[in-house]
C-alpha positions, -999 to 999 in steps of 0.1 A, spaced: -6 2 1 18 36 -12 8 63 8 16 100 8 52 107 12 59 120 43 25 115 58 19 100 92 12 68 76 40 68 52 66 71 84 50 40 101 53 18 77 90 35 66 100 25 103 81 -6 94 102 -14 71 134 -6 85 134 -26 112 122 -55 98 151 -52 70 175 -47 104 167 -83 112 172 -97 75 198 -73 73 213 -96 104 209 -131 89 177 -130 124 161 -166 119 121 -161 113 120 -178 145 130 -149 162 116 -126 150 83 -142 150 92 -146 188 101 -106 188 67 -95 171 45 -114 193 63 -104 224 58 -68 209 20 -72 215 20 -91 240 37 -60 260 7 -39 245 -18 -57 253 -6 -58 285 -8 -22 286 -41 -20 271 -55 -43 292 -41 -29 324 -54 8 312 -92 -10 306 -88 -19 344 -83 18 359 -113 28 333 -136 4 340 -123 9 380 -128 48 378 -165 40 358 -173 16 386 -169 47 417 -189 66 392 -219 41 391 -219 36 428 -230 73 437 
């Protein structure tokens, strides 16, 4: 997918491409690339879940009163 040059989307794709390119340039095993990506996604999911719980707790406080 092509994005307008220098747009936010273009930069995101460029950063991702550079990161993946570095893995391949360093001859990193595919399984390690997979584990690293899954680790990053897991960290993000855990952080998001924690934020959800904080918001949910605050909402509960409002509903109690």
